[in-house]
C-alpha positions in Angstrom: -141.8 -10.5 -69.6 -140.2 -7.0 -68.8 -136.9 -6.9 -71.0 -136.9 -5.9 -74.6 -134.0 -6.1 -77.1 -131.4 -5.2 -77.5 -129.6 -5.7 -74.3 -125.8 -5.6 -74.0 -124.7 -8.7 -72.3 -122.8 -8.6 -69.0 -118.8 -9.4 -69.9 -115.9 -11.1 -68.7 -112.2 -9.9 -68.3 -109.6 -12.2 -69.0 -107.3 -13.3 -66.2 -104.4 -15.7 -66.7 -105.5 -17.9 -63.5 -108.6 -18.7 -61.3 -109.2 -16.2 -58.8 -109.1 -16.9 -55.0 -112.2 -18.1 -53.4 -112.9 -14.9 -51.8 -112.4 -12.6 -54.9 -116.0 -12.3 -56.0 -119.2 -11.7 -54.0 -120.6 -14.8 -52.3 -118.0 -17.1 -53.2 -117.3 -18.3 -56.8 -119.2 -20.2 -59.3 -117.3 -21.7 -62.5 -119.1 -22.5 -66.0 -117.4 -24.0 -69.1 -116.8 -21.4 -71.8 -117.7 -22.8 -75.2 -115.8 -21.4 -78.5 -119.1 -20.0 -80.2 -121.0 -16.8 -80.4 -122.6 -15.2 -77.4 -126.4 -14.7 -78.1 -129.4 -13.6 -76.1 -132.8 -15.0 -77.0 -135.9 -13.3 -76.5 -138.5 -16.1 -76.8 -141.9 -17.1 -75.9 -145.3 -18.2 -77.7 -145.2 -17.3 -81.3 -142.1 -14.8 -80.7 -138.1 -15.4 -81.1 -135.7 -12.7 -81.5 -132.0 -13.8 -81.4 -129.4 -10.9 -80.5 -125.7 -11.2 -81.0 -123.3 -9.7 -78.5 -123.0 -6.4 -80.2 -126.8 -6.1 -80.6 -127.3 -7.4 -84.2 -130.7 -9.3 -85.1 -129.3 -12.9 -86.0 -132.6 -14.7 -85.8 -132.5 -15.3 -89.5 -129.5 -17.3 -89.5 -130.6 -19.7 -87.0 -134.1 -21.0 -88.0 -134.4 -23.9 -85.8 -133.4 -22.0 -82.7 -135.9 -19.4 -83.4 -138.6 -22.0 -84.2 -137.6 -23.7 -80.9 -138.0 -20.4 -79.0 -141.3 -19.7 -80.6 -142.6 -23.1 -79.3 -141.7 -22.3 -75.6 -144.6 -22.4 -73.3 -144.0 -19.0 -71.6 -141.8 -16.1 -72.1 -137.9 -16.1 -71.6 -134.8 -14.3 -72.2 -131.8 -16.7 -72.1 -128.3 -15.6 -72.3 -126.0 -18.3 -73.9 -123.4 -19.4 -76.6 -124.4 -20.4 -80.1 -122.1 -23.4 -81.3 -122.2 -25.6 -84.2 -120.6 -29.3 -83.5 -118.5 -30.9 -86.5 -115.8 -33.7 -86.5 -116.2 -34.4 -82.7 -115.7 -30.8 -81.5 -117.0 -27.5 -81.4 -116.2 -26.0 -84.5 -116.0 -22.2 -84.9 -115.3 -21.9 -88.5 -118.4 -23.8 -89.3 -120.4 -21.6 -87.0 -119.0 -18.3 -88.9 -120.4 -20.1 -91.9 -123.7 -20.6 -90.5 -124.1 -17.1 -89.1 -123.5 -15.6 -92.8 -126.5 -17.5 -94.1 -130.1 -16.3 -94.4 -133.6 -17.6 -95.9 -133.4 -20.9 -97.9 -129.4 -20.9 -97.3 -130.0 -20.6 -93.4 -132.4 -23.5 -93.4 -130.3 -25.7 -95.6 -127.3 -24.9 -93.3 -129.3 -25.8 -90.3 -129.8 -29.3 -91.8 -126.2 -29.7 -92.7 -124.5 -28.5 -89.5 -127.2 -27.9 -86.8 -126.5 -25.2 -84.2 -127.4 -25.2 -80.6 -127.7 -22.4 -78.0 -125.7 -23.5 -74.8 -127.4 -21.6 -71.9 -125.7 -20.4 -68.8 -128.2 -17.6 -67.6 -131.8 -16.7 -67.3 -132.8 -13.0 -67.4 -136.3 -12.7 -67.5 -139.3 -15.1 -67.1 -143.1 -14.6 -67.1 -142.8 -13.3 -63.6 -140.5 -10.6 -64.5 -136.7 -9.6 -64.8 -134.2 -11.6 -63.0 -131.4 -9.1 -63.4 -131.1 -7.9 -59.6 -131.6 -11.5 -58.3 -127.7 -13.1 -57.4 -126.3 -15.6 -59.5 -127.2 -18.5 -57.5 -130.7 -17.5 -57.8 -130.9 -17.2 -61.5 -128.8 -20.7 -61.8 -131.2 -22.3 -59.8 -134.0 -21.0 -61.7 -132.4 -22.0 -65.1 -131.7 -25.6 -63.9 -135.5 -26.0 -62.7 -136.5 -24.9 -66.3 -134.2 -27.6 -68.0 -135.3 -30.2 -65.3 -138.7 -29.6 -66.3 -138.0 -29.8 -70.1 -138.3 -26.1 -70.9 -136.4 -25.5 -72.8 -135.1 -28.7 -74.5 -132.9 -29.3 -77.8 -131.6 -27.5 -79.6 -131.1 -25.7 -75.9 -128.3 -27.0 -73.6 -127.6 -26.4 -70.3 -124.2 -25.1 -69.8 -122.0 -27.0 -67.3 -121.6 -25.1 -64.1 -119.7 -26.2 -60.6 -118.5 -24.6 -57.6 -115.7 -27.0 -57.3 -112.5 -25.5 -58.1 -110.9 -28.9 -59.0 -113.7 -29.5 -61.4 -112.9 -26.0 -63.0 -109.3 -26.6 -62.9 -109.9 -29.7 -65.0 -111.9 -27.7 -67.5 -108.7 -25.8 -68.0 -107.0 -29.1 -69.5 -105.8 -28.6 -73.1 -108.1 -31.9 -73.8 -111.1 -29.8 -73.2 -109.5 -27.1 -75.5 -109.3 -29.8 -78.1 -113.0 -30.4 -78.0 -113.9 -26.6 -78.2 -114.0 -25.6 -74.8 -111.9 -22.5 -74.8 -111.7 -21.8 -71.0 -113.7 -21.2 -67.6 -115.9 -18.4 -66.8 -115.8 -17.3 -63.1 -119.1 -15.8 -61.5 -119.7 -14.6 -57.9 -122.5 -16.5 -56.3 -124.1 -13.2 -55.2 -123.6 -11.2 -58.2 -126.4 -9.5 -59.9 -126.7 -9.3 -63.8 -125.3 -5.9 -64.8 -125.6 -5.4 -68.5 -122.6 -4.0 -70.2 -120.3 -4.6 -67.3 -117.1 -6.6 -67.4 -117.9 -8.2 -63.8 -117.2 -11.9 -64.6 -113.7 -13.3 -64.9 -112.4 -15.3 -68.1 -109.7 -17.8 -67.9 -108.5 -19.6 -71.2 -107.6 -23.2 -71.5 -104.1 -23.9 -71.0 -102.5 -24.5 -74.5 -99.2 -26.9 -74.8 -96.9 -26.9 -77.8 -94.5 -29.7 -78.3 -90.7 -28.7 -79.4 -87.4 -30.1 -79.7 -84.7 -28.0 -78.5 -81.1 -28.8 -80.0 -78.1 -27.6 -78.1 -74.9 -27.3 -80.4 -71.6 -27.3 -78.6 -68.5 -25.7 -80.5 
């Protein structure tokens, strides 16, 4: 494995709508954006380091994910979103409480409110860094890993598609109610550039019910 922590993750710029099909190199890929904490996991046999978006070590707050990382048969660097499910949805408040716990408190919290890492990119393997590979190749490598059961729970493969209609559906408020806060758009030919805002994020549409009363005088 060539990469070592900390690494500034590649970031997304907020936009109001999905971009045109030709807006990004190689065409567009869409992935769900869960309501959670961005995290990079540096893992492999007897080794696990969980890094926040800002570079902080949060390994101690998520002992089950760290243990699963140490149990992996080979070295991997994974980029994803830490989430906690509660009451039928991804619950950001419960995740915040988890992130503040350490040691015995973190182990108890892990039993009460299990966390998952929803993985959307692979940056490094035993064969070396994948940063210069196009997204389509990194995604194919990630899907192959999950298809072979490496990694498995508490790791989850993030849903992704090249179908615009599916991405539009993910922006429906019903997905927002389940804890999916939007869609991240990537270019199929994009390399992974740490620290660069090279992706696009579109938030789930919000709806508000209101009663408007017209008064005639």
